PDBQT receptor file of N, H, CA, C and O in Angstrom, charges set to zero:
ATOM      1  N   MET A   1      80.673  24.115  77.757  1.00  0.00    +0.000 N 
ATOM      2  CA  MET A   1      80.389  25.347  77.034  1.00  0.00    +0.000 C 
ATOM      3  C   MET A   1      79.686  26.322  77.982  1.00  0.00    +0.000 C 
ATOM      4  O   MET A   1      78.791  25.926  78.729  1.00  0.00    +0.000 OA
ATOM      5  N   GLU A   2      80.083  27.570  77.952  1.00  0.00    +0.000 N 
ATOM      6  H   GLU A   2      80.810  27.892  77.345  1.00  0.00    +0.000 HD
ATOM      7  CA  GLU A   2      79.442  28.597  78.761  1.00  0.00    +0.000 C 
ATOM      8  C   GLU A   2      78.161  29.066  78.072  1.00  0.00    +0.000 C 
ATOM      9  O   GLU A   2      77.892  28.722  76.921  1.00  0.00    +0.000 OA
ATOM     10  N   LYS A   3      77.395  29.844  78.791  1.00  0.00    +0.000 N 
ATOM     11  H   LYS A   3      77.613  30.124  79.726  1.00  0.00    +0.000 HD
ATOM     12  CA  LYS A   3      76.168  30.376  78.206  1.00  0.00    +0.000 C 
ATOM     13  C   LYS A   3      76.510  31.179  76.967  1.00  0.00    +0.000 C 
ATOM     14  O   LYS A   3      77.474  31.944  76.945  1.00  0.00    +0.000 OA
ATOM     15  N   GLU A   4      75.730  30.994  75.973  1.00  0.00    +0.000 N 
ATOM     16  H   GLU A   4      74.947  30.372  75.991  1.00  0.00    +0.000 HD
ATOM     17  CA  GLU A   4      75.971  31.631  74.692  1.00  0.00    +0.000 C 
ATOM     18  C   GLU A   4      74.885  32.673  74.447  1.00  0.00    +0.000 C 
ATOM     19  O   GLU A   4      73.697  32.377  74.574  1.00  0.00    +0.000 OA
ATOM     20  N   LYS A   5      75.285  33.877  74.101  1.00  0.00    +0.000 N 
ATOM     21  H   LYS A   5      76.250  34.118  73.998  1.00  0.00    +0.000 HD
ATOM     22  CA  LYS A   5      74.338  34.945  73.806  1.00  0.00    +0.000 C 
ATOM     23  C   LYS A   5      74.321  35.176  72.302  1.00  0.00    +0.000 C 
ATOM     24  O   LYS A   5      75.359  35.129  71.642  1.00  0.00    +0.000 OA
ATOM     25  N   SER A   6      73.153  35.421  71.782  1.00  0.00    +0.000 N 
ATOM     26  H   SER A   6      72.310  35.459  72.319  1.00  0.00    +0.000 HD
ATOM     27  CA  SER A   6      73.076  35.734  70.365  1.00  0.00    +0.000 C 
ATOM     28  C   SER A   6      71.775  36.478  70.082  1.00  0.00    +0.000 C 
ATOM     29  O   SER A   6      70.899  36.591  70.940  1.00  0.00    +0.000 OA
ATOM     30  N   ILE A   7      71.679  36.965  68.888  1.00  0.00    +0.000 N 
ATOM     31  H   ILE A   7      72.390  36.873  68.191  1.00  0.00    +0.000 HD
ATOM     32  CA  ILE A   7      70.481  37.661  68.430  1.00  0.00    +0.000 C 
ATOM     33  C   ILE A   7      69.977  36.917  67.208  1.00  0.00    +0.000 C 
ATOM     34  O   ILE A   7      70.752  36.566  66.319  1.00  0.00    +0.000 OA
ATOM     35  N   VAL A   8      68.673  36.680  67.171  1.00  0.00    +0.000 N 
ATOM     36  H   VAL A   8      68.043  36.965  67.894  1.00  0.00    +0.000 HD
ATOM     37  CA  VAL A   8      68.058  36.048  66.013  1.00  0.00    +0.000 C 
ATOM     38  C   VAL A   8      67.121  37.055  65.371  1.00  0.00    +0.000 C 
ATOM     39  O   VAL A   8      66.691  38.019  66.005  1.00  0.00    +0.000 OA
ATOM     40  N   LEU A   9      66.816  36.821  64.127  1.00  0.00    +0.000 N 
ATOM     41  H   LEU A   9      67.164  36.038  63.612  1.00  0.00    +0.000 HD
ATOM     42  CA  LEU A   9      65.891  37.697  63.411  1.00  0.00    +0.000 C 
ATOM     43  C   LEU A   9      64.570  36.992  63.197  1.00  0.00    +0.000 C 
ATOM     44  O   LEU A   9      64.531  35.801  62.890  1.00  0.00    +0.000 OA
ATOM     45  N   PHE A  10      63.487  37.735  63.361  1.00  0.00    +0.000 N 
ATOM     46  H   PHE A  10      63.518  38.703  63.610  1.00  0.00    +0.000 HD
ATOM     47  CA  PHE A  10      62.150  37.249  63.062  1.00  0.00    +0.000 C 
ATOM     48  C   PHE A  10      61.463  38.355  62.283  1.00  0.00    +0.000 C 
ATOM     49  O   PHE A  10      61.206  39.432  62.819  1.00  0.00    +0.000 OA
ATOM     50  N   ASN A  11      61.172  38.093  61.039  1.00  0.00    +0.000 N 
ATOM     51  H   ASN A  11      61.381  37.217  60.604  1.00  0.00    +0.000 HD
ATOM     52  CA  ASN A  11      60.582  39.125  60.173  1.00  0.00    +0.000 C 
ATOM     53  C   ASN A  11      61.366  40.430  60.247  1.00  0.00    +0.000 C 
ATOM     54  O   ASN A  11      60.789  41.512  60.353  1.00  0.00    +0.000 OA
ATOM     55  N   GLU A  12      62.671  40.310  60.189  1.00  0.00    +0.000 N 
ATOM     56  H   GLU A  12      63.139  39.431  60.103  1.00  0.00    +0.000 HD
ATOM     57  CA  GLU A  12      63.601  41.443  60.198  1.00  0.00    +0.000 C 
ATOM     58  C   GLU A  12      63.646  42.194  61.533  1.00  0.00    +0.000 C 
ATOM     59  O   GLU A  12      64.153  43.314  61.593  1.00  0.00    +0.000 OA
ATOM     60  N   ASN A  13      63.127  41.598  62.586  1.00  0.00    +0.000 N 
ATOM     61  H   ASN A  13      62.714  40.688  62.538  1.00  0.00    +0.000 HD
ATOM     62  CA  ASN A  13      63.184  42.178  63.930  1.00  0.00    +0.000 C 
ATOM     63  C   ASN A  13      64.149  41.363  64.772  1.00  0.00    +0.000 C 
ATOM     64  O   ASN A  13      64.218  40.140  64.648  1.00  0.00    +0.000 OA
ATOM     65  N   ARG A  14      64.894  42.048  65.629  1.00  0.00    +0.000 N 
ATOM     66  H   ARG A  14      64.838  43.042  65.730  1.00  0.00    +0.000 HD
ATOM     67  CA  ARG A  14      65.892  41.390  66.466  1.00  0.00    +0.000 C 
ATOM     68  C   ARG A  14      65.274  40.871  67.757  1.00  0.00    +0.000 C 
ATOM     69  O   ARG A  14      64.480  41.556  68.401  1.00  0.00    +0.000 OA
ATOM     70  N   ILE A  15      65.654  39.636  68.127  1.00  0.00    +0.000 N 
ATOM     71  H   ILE A  15      66.299  39.079  67.604  1.00  0.00    +0.000 HD
ATOM     72  CA  ILE A  15      65.232  39.046  69.395  1.00  0.00    +0.000 C 
ATOM     73  C   ILE A  15      66.483  38.564  70.115  1.00  0.00    +0.000 C 
ATOM     74  O   ILE A  15      67.234  37.735  69.600  1.00  0.00    +0.000 OA
ATOM     75  N   ARG A  16      66.696  39.099  71.320  1.00  0.00    +0.000 N 
ATOM     76  H   ARG A  16      66.087  39.773  71.738  1.00  0.00    +0.000 HD
ATOM     77  CA  ARG A  16      67.852  38.675  72.111  1.00  0.00    +0.000 C 
ATOM     78  C   ARG A  16      67.561  37.313  72.743  1.00  0.00    +0.000 C 
ATOM     79  O   ARG A  16      66.426  37.017  73.116  1.00  0.00    +0.000 OA
ATOM     80  N   ARG A  17      68.609  36.487  72.858  1.00  0.00    +0.000 N 
ATOM     81  H   ARG A  17      69.532  36.728  72.555  1.00  0.00    +0.000 HD
ATOM     82  CA  ARG A  17      68.444  35.182  73.479  1.00  0.00    +0.000 C 
ATOM     83  C   ARG A  17      69.740  34.747  74.140  1.00  0.00    +0.000 C 
ATOM     84  O   ARG A  17      70.823  35.230  73.810  1.00  0.00    +0.000 OA
ATOM     85  N   VAL A  18      69.600  33.810  75.094  1.00  0.00    +0.000 N 
ATOM     86  H   VAL A  18      68.720  33.417  75.362  1.00  0.00    +0.000 HD
ATOM     87  CA  VAL A  18      70.744  33.265  75.825  1.00  0.00    +0.000 C 
ATOM     88  C   VAL A  18      70.556  31.760  75.922  1.00  0.00    +0.000 C 
ATOM     89  O   VAL A  18      69.457  31.288  76.214  1.00  0.00    +0.000 OA
ATOM     90  N   TRP A  19      71.617  31.008  75.680  1.00  0.00    +0.000 N 
ATOM     91  H   TRP A  19      72.509  31.391  75.443  1.00  0.00    +0.000 HD
ATOM     92  CA  TRP A  19      71.594  29.553  75.786  1.00  0.00    +0.000 C 
ATOM     93  C   TRP A  19      71.975  29.130  77.202  1.00  0.00    +0.000 C 
ATOM     94  O   TRP A  19      72.966  29.613  77.750  1.00  0.00    +0.000 OA
ATOM     95  N   ASP A  20      71.187  28.226  77.797  1.00  0.00    +0.000 N 
ATOM     96  H   ASP A  20      70.382  27.834  77.352  1.00  0.00    +0.000 HD
ATOM     97  CA  ASP A  20      71.459  27.681  79.119  1.00  0.00    +0.000 C 
ATOM     98  C   ASP A  20      71.911  26.233  78.951  1.00  0.00    +0.000 C 
ATOM     99  O   ASP A  20      71.104  25.353  78.649  1.00  0.00    +0.000 OA
ATOM    100  N   ASP A  21      73.209  25.993  79.149  1.00  0.00    +0.000 N 
ATOM    101  H   ASP A  21      73.865  26.707  79.394  1.00  0.00    +0.000 HD
ATOM    102  CA  ASP A  21      73.762  24.647  78.975  1.00  0.00    +0.000 C 
ATOM    103  C   ASP A  21      73.148  23.634  79.923  1.00  0.00    +0.000 C 
ATOM    104  O   ASP A  21      72.847  22.507  79.531  1.00  0.00    +0.000 OA
ATOM    105  N   LYS A  22      72.962  24.035  81.163  1.00  0.00    +0.000 N 
ATOM    106  H   LYS A  22      73.206  24.951  81.482  1.00  0.00    +0.000 HD
ATOM    107  CA  LYS A  22      72.466  23.109  82.182  1.00  0.00    +0.000 C 
ATOM    108  C   LYS A  22      71.097  22.536  81.796  1.00  0.00    +0.000 C 
ATOM    109  O   LYS A  22      70.878  21.327  81.873  1.00  0.00    +0.000 OA
ATOM    110  N   ASN A  23      70.194  23.405  81.384  1.00  0.00    +0.000 N 
ATOM    111  H   ASN A  23      70.372  24.387  81.321  1.00  0.00    +0.000 HD
ATOM    112  CA  ASN A  23      68.841  22.975  81.021  1.00  0.00    +0.000 C 
ATOM    113  C   ASN A  23      68.667  22.716  79.530  1.00  0.00    +0.000 C 
ATOM    114  O   ASN A  23      67.622  22.237  79.088  1.00  0.00    +0.000 OA
ATOM    115  N   GLU A  24      69.710  23.040  78.757  1.00  0.00    +0.000 N 
ATOM    116  H   GLU A  24      70.559  23.428  79.115  1.00  0.00    +0.000 HD
ATOM    117  CA  GLU A  24      69.688  22.889  77.307  1.00  0.00    +0.000 C 
ATOM    118  C   GLU A  24      68.463  23.576  76.695  1.00  0.00    +0.000 C 
ATOM    119  O   GLU A  24      67.690  22.982  75.944  1.00  0.00    +0.000 OA
ATOM    120  N   LEU A  25      68.327  24.858  77.054  1.00  0.00    +0.000 N 
ATOM    121  H   LEU A  25      68.955  25.341  77.665  1.00  0.00    +0.000 HD
ATOM    122  CA  LEU A  25      67.206  25.662  76.579  1.00  0.00    +0.000 C 
ATOM    123  C   LEU A  25      67.679  27.046  76.156  1.00  0.00    +0.000 C 
ATOM    124  O   LEU A  25      68.658  27.574  76.683  1.00  0.00    +0.000 OA
ATOM    125  N   TRP A  26      66.971  27.617  75.200  1.00  0.00    +0.000 N 
ATOM    126  H   TRP A  26      66.176  27.188  74.772  1.00  0.00    +0.000 HD
ATOM    127  CA  TRP A  26      67.166  29.018  74.861  1.00  0.00    +0.000 C 
ATOM    128  C   TRP A  26      66.195  29.837  75.699  1.00  0.00    +0.000 C 
ATOM    129  O   TRP A  26      65.046  29.436  75.879  1.00  0.00    +0.000 OA
ATOM    130  N   TYR A  27      66.639  30.971  76.208  1.00  0.00    +0.000 N 
ATOM    131  H   TYR A  27      67.573  31.296  76.061  1.00  0.00    +0.000 HD
ATOM    132  CA  TYR A  27      65.785  31.938  76.888  1.00  0.00    +0.000 C 
ATOM    133  C   TYR A  27      65.751  33.189  76.023  1.00  0.00    +0.000 C 
ATOM    134  O   TYR A  27      66.793  33.727  75.648  1.00  0.00    +0.000 OA
ATOM    135  N   PHE A  28      64.540  33.646  75.712  1.00  0.00    +0.000 N 
ATOM    136  H   PHE A  28      63.694  33.209  76.017  1.00  0.00    +0.000 HD
ATOM    137  CA  PHE A  28      64.353  34.779  74.823  1.00  0.00    +0.000 C 
ATOM    138  C   PHE A  28      63.899  36.003  75.607  1.00  0.00    +0.000 C 
ATOM    139  O   PHE A  28      63.238  35.875  76.637  1.00  0.00    +0.000 OA
ATOM    140  N   ALA A  29      64.249  37.181  75.123  1.00  0.00    +0.000 N 
ATOM    141  H   ALA A  29      64.786  37.285  74.285  1.00  0.00    +0.000 HD
ATOM    142  CA  ALA A  29      63.840  38.434  75.762  1.00  0.00    +0.000 C 
ATOM    143  C   ALA A  29      62.365  38.691  75.459  1.00  0.00    +0.000 C 
ATOM    144  O   ALA A  29      61.993  38.967  74.318  1.00  0.00    +0.000 OA
ATOM    145  N   ILE A  30      61.540  38.596  76.483  1.00  0.00    +0.000 N 
ATOM    146  H   ILE A  30      61.842  38.372  77.410  1.00  0.00    +0.000 HD
ATOM    147  CA  ILE A  30      60.093  38.743  76.307  1.00  0.00    +0.000 C 
ATOM    148  C   ILE A  30      59.718  40.115  75.756  1.00  0.00    +0.000 C 
ATOM    149  O   ILE A  30      58.763  40.235  74.990  1.00  0.00    +0.000 OA
ATOM    150  N   VAL A  31      60.453  41.135  76.135  1.00  0.00    +0.000 N 
ATOM    151  H   VAL A  31      61.230  41.037  76.758  1.00  0.00    +0.000 HD
ATOM    152  CA  VAL A  31      60.147  42.487  75.649  1.00  0.00    +0.000 C 
ATOM    153  C   VAL A  31      60.347  42.568  74.133  1.00  0.00    +0.000 C 
ATOM    154  O   VAL A  31      59.591  43.252  73.444  1.00  0.00    +0.000 OA
ATOM    155  N   ASP A  32      61.356  41.877  73.617  1.00  0.00    +0.000 N 
ATOM    156  H   ASP A  32      61.970  41.321  74.177  1.00  0.00    +0.000 HD
ATOM    157  CA  ASP A  32      61.584  41.860  72.163  1.00  0.00    +0.000 C 
ATOM    158  C   ASP A  32      60.427  41.162  71.449  1.00  0.00    +0.000 C 
ATOM    159  O   ASP A  32      59.989  41.607  70.388  1.00  0.00    +0.000 OA
ATOM    160  N   ILE A  33      59.939  40.081  72.024  1.00  0.00    +0.000 N 
ATOM    161  H   ILE A  33      60.295  39.719  72.886  1.00  0.00    +0.000 HD
ATOM    162  CA  ILE A  33      58.842  39.331  71.418  1.00  0.00    +0.000 C 
ATOM    163  C   ILE A  33      57.548  40.135  71.480  1.00  0.00    +0.000 C 
ATOM    164  O   ILE A  33      56.796  40.182  70.506  1.00  0.00    +0.000 OA
ATOM    165  N   ILE A  34      57.288  40.766  72.623  1.00  0.00    +0.000 N 
ATOM    166  H   ILE A  34      57.899  40.728  73.413  1.00  0.00    +0.000 HD
ATOM    167  CA  ILE A  34      56.095  41.612  72.756  1.00  0.00    +0.000 C 
ATOM    168  C   ILE A  34      56.129  42.740  71.736  1.00  0.00    +0.000 C 
ATOM    169  O   ILE A  34      55.106  43.068  71.135  1.00  0.00    +0.000 OA
ATOM    170  N   SER A  35      57.284  43.324  71.542  1.00  0.00    +0.000 N 
ATOM    171  H   SER A  35      58.114  43.057  72.030  1.00  0.00    +0.000 HD
ATOM    172  CA  SER A  35      57.433  44.407  70.573  1.00  0.00    +0.000 C 
ATOM    173  C   SER A  35      57.012  43.958  69.175  1.00  0.00    +0.000 C 
ATOM    174  O   SER A  35      56.344  44.700  68.455  1.00  0.00    +0.000 OA
ATOM    175  N   ILE A  36      57.398  42.758  68.800  1.00  0.00    +0.000 N 
ATOM    176  H   ILE A  36      57.941  42.156  69.385  1.00  0.00    +0.000 HD
ATOM    177  CA  ILE A  36      57.077  42.229  67.468  1.00  0.00    +0.000 C 
ATOM    178  C   ILE A  36      55.599  41.868  67.358  1.00  0.00    +0.000 C 
ATOM    179  O   ILE A  36      54.939  42.235  66.386  1.00  0.00    +0.000 OA
ATOM    180  N   LEU A  37      55.080  41.150  68.352  1.00  0.00    +0.000 N 
ATOM    181  H   LEU A  37      55.616  40.851  69.142  1.00  0.00    +0.000 HD
ATOM    182  CA  LEU A  37      53.705  40.655  68.273  1.00  0.00    +0.000 C 
ATOM    183  C   LEU A  37      52.654  41.752  68.417  1.00  0.00    +0.000 C 
ATOM    184  O   LEU A  37      51.593  41.675  67.797  1.00  0.00    +0.000 OA
ATOM    185  N   THR A  38      52.936  42.765  69.222  1.00  0.00    +0.000 N 
ATOM    186  H   THR A  38      53.797  42.827  69.726  1.00  0.00    +0.000 HD
ATOM    187  CA  THR A  38      51.931  43.792  69.481  1.00  0.00    +0.000 C 
ATOM    188  C   THR A  38      52.171  45.075  68.704  1.00  0.00    +0.000 C 
ATOM    189  O   THR A  38      51.284  45.922  68.599  1.00  0.00    +0.000 OA
ATOM    190  N   GLU A  39      53.378  45.216  68.160  1.00  0.00    +0.000 N 
ATOM    191  H   GLU A  39      54.099  44.529  68.246  1.00  0.00    +0.000 HD
ATOM    192  CA  GLU A  39      53.790  46.446  67.492  1.00  0.00    +0.000 C 
ATOM    193  C   GLU A  39      53.652  47.644  68.430  1.00  0.00    +0.000 C 
ATOM    194  O   GLU A  39      53.393  48.765  67.993  1.00  0.00    +0.000 OA
ATOM    195  N   SER A  40      53.827  47.387  69.720  1.00  0.00    +0.000 N 
ATOM    196  H   SER A  40      54.037  46.476  70.075  1.00  0.00    +0.000 HD
ATOM    197  CA  SER A  40      53.730  48.425  70.742  1.00  0.00    +0.000 C 
ATOM    198  C   SER A  40      54.887  49.404  70.608  1.00  0.00    +0.000 C 
ATOM    199  O   SER A  40      56.011  49.015  70.292  1.00  0.00    +0.000 OA
ATOM    200  N   LYS A  41      54.599  50.679  70.850  1.00  0.00    +0.000 N 
ATOM    201  H   LYS A  41      53.686  50.995  71.107  1.00  0.00    +0.000 HD
ATOM    202  CA  LYS A  41      55.655  51.679  70.834  1.00  0.00    +0.000 C 
ATOM    203  C   LYS A  41      56.504  51.604  72.092  1.00  0.00    +0.000 C 
ATOM    204  O   LYS A  41      57.649  52.057  72.102  1.00  0.00    +0.000 OA
ATOM    205  N   ASN A  42      55.940  51.028  73.161  1.00  0.00    +0.000 N 
ATOM    206  H   ASN A  42      55.010  50.660  73.153  1.00  0.00    +0.000 HD
ATOM    207  CA  ASN A  42      56.675  50.894  74.411  1.00  0.00    +0.000 C 
ATOM    208  C   ASN A  42      56.426  49.500  74.998  1.00  0.00    +0.000 C 
ATOM    209  O   ASN A  42      55.596  49.350  75.895  1.00  0.00    +0.000 OA
ATOM    210  N   PRO A  43      57.133  48.482  74.504  1.00  0.00    +0.000 N 
ATOM    211  CA  PRO A  43      56.883  47.113  74.952  1.00  0.00    +0.000 C 
ATOM    212  C   PRO A  43      57.206  46.881  76.429  1.00  0.00    +0.000 C 
ATOM    213  O   PRO A  43      56.643  45.973  77.041  1.00  0.00    +0.000 OA
ATOM    214  N   GLN A  44      58.100  47.684  77.013  1.00  0.00    +0.000 N 
ATOM    215  H   GLN A  44      58.557  48.422  76.516  1.00  0.00    +0.000 HD
ATOM    216  CA  GLN A  44      58.400  47.531  78.441  1.00  0.00    +0.000 C 
ATOM    217  C   GLN A  44      57.167  47.845  79.284  1.00  0.00    +0.000 C 
ATOM    218  O   GLN A  44      56.873  47.133  80.245  1.00  0.00    +0.000 OA
ATOM    219  N   VAL A  45      56.450  48.903  78.930  1.00  0.00    +0.000 N 
ATOM    220  H   VAL A  45      56.688  49.481  78.150  1.00  0.00    +0.000 HD
ATOM    221  CA  VAL A  45      55.232  49.271  79.656  1.00  0.00    +0.000 C 
ATOM    222  C   VAL A  45      54.153  48.218  79.426  1.00  0.00    +0.000 C 
ATOM    223  O   VAL A  45      53.452  47.838  80.364  1.00  0.00    +0.000 OA
ATOM    224  N   TYR A  46      54.014  47.747  78.201  1.00  0.00    +0.000 N 
ATOM    225  H   TYR A  46      54.583  48.055  77.439  1.00  0.00    +0.000 HD
ATOM    226  CA  TYR A  46      53.047  46.698  77.873  1.00  0.00    +0.000 C 
ATOM    227  C   TYR A  46      53.300  45.470  78.753  1.00  0.00    +0.000 C 
ATOM    228  O   TYR A  46      52.366  44.926  79.340  1.00  0.00    +0.000 OA
ATOM    229  N   TRP A  47      54.557  45.035  78.845  1.00  0.00    +0.000 N 
ATOM    230  H   TRP A  47      55.317  45.477  78.368  1.00  0.00    +0.000 HD
ATOM    231  CA  TRP A  47      54.915  43.870  79.648  1.00  0.00    +0.000 C 
ATOM    232  C   TRP A  47      54.651  44.120  81.135  1.00  0.00    +0.000 C 
ATOM    233  O   TRP A  47      54.170  43.228  81.833  1.00  0.00    +0.000 OA
ATOM    234  N   ARG A  48      54.956  45.303  81.615  1.00  0.00    +0.000 N 
ATOM    235  H   ARG A  48      55.346  46.028  81.048  1.00  0.00    +0.000 HD
ATOM    236  CA  ARG A  48      54.720  45.627  83.025  1.00  0.00    +0.000 C 
ATOM    237  C   ARG A  48      53.234  45.509  83.368  1.00  0.00    +0.000 C 
ATOM    238  O   ARG A  48      52.885  44.928  84.396  1.00  0.00    +0.000 OA
ATOM    239  N   PHE A  49      52.349  46.057  82.514  1.00  0.00    +0.000 N 
ATOM    240  H   PHE A  49      52.632  46.529  81.679  1.00  0.00    +0.000 HD
ATOM    241  CA  PHE A  49      50.909  45.960  82.754  1.00  0.00    +0.000 C 
ATOM    242  C   PHE A  49      50.415  44.517  82.620  1.00  0.00    +0.000 C 
ATOM    243  O   PHE A  49      49.560  44.080  83.391  1.00  0.00    +0.000 OA
ATOM    244  N   LEU A  50      50.947  43.783  81.650  1.00  0.00    +0.000 N 
ATOM    245  H   LEU A  50      51.641  44.138  81.024  1.00  0.00    +0.000 HD
ATOM    246  CA  LEU A  50      50.554  42.387  81.475  1.00  0.00    +0.000 C 
ATOM    247  C   LEU A  50      50.937  41.555  82.696  1.00  0.00    +0.000 C 
ATOM    248  O   LEU A  50      50.143  40.738  83.163  1.00  0.00    +0.000 OA
ATOM    249  N   LYS A  51      52.156  41.759  83.220  1.00  0.00    +0.000 N 
ATOM    250  H   LYS A  51      52.800  42.423  82.841  1.00  0.00    +0.000 HD
ATOM    251  CA  LYS A  51      52.574  41.039  84.433  1.00  0.00    +0.000 C 
ATOM    252  C   LYS A  51      51.646  41.349  85.596  1.00  0.00    +0.000 C 
ATOM    253  O   LYS A  51      51.286  40.450  86.355  1.00  0.00    +0.000 OA
ATOM    254  N   LYS A  52      51.254  42.609  85.746  1.00  0.00    +0.000 N 
ATOM    255  H   LYS A  52      51.547  43.340  85.129  1.00  0.00    +0.000 HD
ATOM    256  CA  LYS A  52      50.356  42.989  86.831  1.00  0.00    +0.000 C 
ATOM    257  C   LYS A  52      49.006  42.294  86.678  1.00  0.00    +0.000 C 
ATOM    258  O   LYS A  52      48.464  41.777  87.654  1.00  0.00    +0.000 OA
ATOM    259  N   ARG A  53      48.463  42.279  85.472  1.00  0.00    +0.000 N 
ATOM    260  H   ARG A  53      48.903  42.699  84.679  1.00  0.00    +0.000 HD
ATOM    261  CA  ARG A  53      47.181  41.608  85.235  1.00  0.00    +0.000 C 
ATOM    262  C   ARG A  53      47.279  40.114  85.541  1.00  0.00    +0.000 C 
ATOM    263  O   ARG A  53      46.382  39.547  86.166  1.00  0.00    +0.000 OA
ATOM    264  N   LEU A  54      48.357  39.482  85.104  1.00  0.00    +0.000 N 
ATOM    265  H   LEU A  54      49.085  39.942  84.596  1.00  0.00    +0.000 HD
ATOM    266  CA  LEU A  54      48.531  38.059  85.369  1.00  0.00    +0.000 C 
ATOM    267  C   LEU A  54      48.618  37.786  86.861  1.00  0.00    +0.000 C 
ATOM    268  O   LEU A  54      48.029  36.826  87.358  1.00  0.00    +0.000 OA
ATOM    269  N   LYS A  55      49.349  38.628  87.571  1.00  0.00    +0.000 N 
ATOM    270  H   LYS A  55      49.827  39.408  87.167  1.00  0.00    +0.000 HD
ATOM    271  CA  LYS A  55      49.475  38.481  89.019  1.00  0.00    +0.000 C 
ATOM    272  C   LYS A  55      48.114  38.658  89.689  1.00  0.00    +0.000 C 
ATOM    273  O   LYS A  55      47.755  37.893  90.584  1.00  0.00    +0.000 OA
ATOM    274  N   ASP A  56      47.358  39.669  89.255  1.00  0.00    +0.000 N 
ATOM    275  H   ASP A  56      47.650  40.290  88.528  1.00  0.00    +0.000 HD
ATOM    276  CA  ASP A  56      46.025  39.921  89.810  1.00  0.00    +0.000 C 
ATOM    277  C   ASP A  56      45.075  38.746  89.551  1.00  0.00    +0.000 C 
ATOM    278  O   ASP A  56      44.156  38.502  90.333  1.00  0.00    +0.000 OA
ATOM    279  N   GLU A  57      45.301  38.019  88.448  1.00  0.00    +0.000 N 
ATOM    280  H   GLU A  57      46.047  38.217  87.812  1.00  0.00    +0.000 HD
ATOM    281  CA  GLU A  57      44.460  36.862  88.116  1.00  0.00    +0.000 C 
ATOM    282  C   GLU A  57      44.926  35.582  88.799  1.00  0.00    +0.000 C 
ATOM    283  O   GLU A  57      44.293  34.535  88.663  1.00  0.00    +0.000 OA
ATOM    284  N   GLY A  58      46.046  35.670  89.543  1.00  0.00    +0.000 N 
ATOM    285  H   GLY A  58      46.559  36.520  89.653  1.00  0.00    +0.000 HD
ATOM    286  CA  GLY A  58      46.494  34.513  90.306  1.00  0.00    +0.000 C 
ATOM    287  C   GLY A  58      47.662  33.747  89.719  1.00  0.00    +0.000 C 
ATOM    288  O   GLY A  58      47.998  32.667  90.207  1.00  0.00    +0.000 OA
ATOM    289  N   ALA A  59      48.286  34.280  88.685  1.00  0.00    +0.000 N 
ATOM    290  H   ALA A  59      48.013  35.157  88.289  1.00  0.00    +0.000 HD
ATOM    291  CA  ALA A  59      49.469  33.607  88.133  1.00  0.00    +0.000 C 
ATOM    292  C   ALA A  59      50.548  33.570  89.204  1.00  0.00    +0.000 C 
ATOM    293  O   ALA A  59      50.799  34.580  89.862  1.00  0.00    +0.000 OA
ATOM    294  N   ILE A  60      51.186  32.427  89.388  1.00  0.00    +0.000 N 
ATOM    295  H   ILE A  60      50.982  31.607  88.854  1.00  0.00    +0.000 HD
ATOM    296  CA  ILE A  60      52.190  32.278  90.424  1.00  0.00    +0.000 C 
ATOM    297  C   ILE A  60      53.484  32.981  90.037  1.00  0.00    +0.000 C 
ATOM    298  O   ILE A  60      54.061  33.713  90.841  1.00  0.00    +0.000 OA
ATOM    299  N   GLU A  61      53.938  32.763  88.814  1.00  0.00    +0.000 N 
ATOM    300  H   GLU A  61      53.470  32.168  88.161  1.00  0.00    +0.000 HD
ATOM    301  CA  GLU A  61      55.197  33.349  88.364  1.00  0.00    +0.000 C 
ATOM    302  C   GLU A  61      55.085  33.714  86.896  1.00  0.00    +0.000 C 
ATOM    303  O   GLU A  61      54.625  32.903  86.092  1.00  0.00    +0.000 OA
ATOM    304  N   THR A  62      55.494  34.914  86.534  1.00  0.00    +0.000 N 
ATOM    305  H   THR A  62      55.867  35.573  87.187  1.00  0.00    +0.000 HD
ATOM    306  CA  THR A  62      55.370  35.351  85.128  1.00  0.00    +0.000 C 
ATOM    307  C   THR A  62      56.673  35.245  84.357  1.00  0.00    +0.000 C 
ATOM    308  O   THR A  62      56.671  35.315  83.128  1.00  0.00    +0.000 OA
ATOM    309  N   VAL A  63      57.782  35.077  85.059  1.00  0.00    +0.000 N 
ATOM    310  H   VAL A  63      57.783  35.020  86.057  1.00  0.00    +0.000 HD
ATOM    311  CA  VAL A  63      59.068  34.967  84.383  1.00  0.00    +0.000 C 
ATOM    312  C   VAL A  63      59.928  33.909  85.065  1.00  0.00    +0.000 C 
ATOM    313  O   VAL A  63      59.715  33.565  86.228  1.00  0.00    +0.000 OA
ATOM    314  N   THR A  64      60.889  33.411  84.328  1.00  0.00    +0.000 N 
ATOM    315  H   THR A  64      61.062  33.691  83.383  1.00  0.00    +0.000 HD
ATOM    316  CA  THR A  64      61.864  32.495  84.896  1.00  0.00    +0.000 C 
ATOM    317  C   THR A  64      62.961  33.329  85.534  1.00  0.00    +0.000 C 
ATOM    318  O   THR A  64      63.397  34.328  84.961  1.00  0.00    +0.000 OA
ATOM    319  N   LYS A  65      63.401  32.934  86.696  1.00  0.00    +0.000 N 
ATOM    320  H   LYS A  65      63.047  32.123  87.161  1.00  0.00    +0.000 HD
ATOM    321  CA  LYS A  65      64.469  33.647  87.374  1.00  0.00    +0.000 C 
ATOM    322  C   LYS A  65      65.811  33.131  86.858  1.00  0.00    +0.000 C 
ATOM    323  O   LYS A  65      66.273  32.061  87.255  1.00  0.00    +0.000 OA
ATOM    324  N   CYS A  66      66.425  33.903  85.975  1.00  0.00    +0.000 N 
ATOM    325  H   CYS A  66      66.050  34.772  85.652  1.00  0.00    +0.000 HD
ATOM    326  CA  CYS A  66      67.749  33.520  85.484  1.00  0.00    +0.000 C 
ATOM    327  C   CYS A  66      68.658  34.730  85.555  1.00  0.00    +0.000 C 
ATOM    328  O   CYS A  66      68.269  35.837  85.183  1.00  0.00    +0.000 OA
ATOM    329  N   ASN A  67      69.837  34.518  86.021  1.00  0.00    +0.000 N 
ATOM    330  H   ASN A  67      70.153  33.618  86.324  1.00  0.00    +0.000 HD
ATOM    331  CA  ASN A  67      70.810  35.609  86.170  1.00  0.00    +0.000 C 
ATOM    332  C   ASN A  67      71.778  35.580  85.005  1.00  0.00    +0.000 C 
ATOM    333  O   ASN A  67      72.713  34.779  84.980  1.00  0.00    +0.000 OA
ATOM    334  N   VAL A  68      71.551  36.450  84.050  1.00  0.00    +0.000 N 
ATOM    335  H   VAL A  68      70.792  37.101  84.071  1.00  0.00    +0.000 HD
ATOM    336  CA  VAL A  68      72.397  36.491  82.874  1.00  0.00    +0.000 C 
ATOM    337  C   VAL A  68      73.020  37.856  82.775  1.00  0.00    +0.000 C 
ATOM    338  O   VAL A  68      73.782  38.121  81.846  1.00  0.00    +0.000 OA
TER     339      VAL A  68
């Protein structure tokens, strides 16, 4: 089976996701989740600042490298 893309609903909000057959895991769009949890008007900017803070605090990697 090839990677499967779909959208799920959480409290009537859309979250994009992709299935990875090799690892048998779903990968979710972090920006969609941030939008729901923070109710941010611009979740892309929120995520960009959060990644910078995590990097400044010594986080090694903030995202999984997947080419979808």
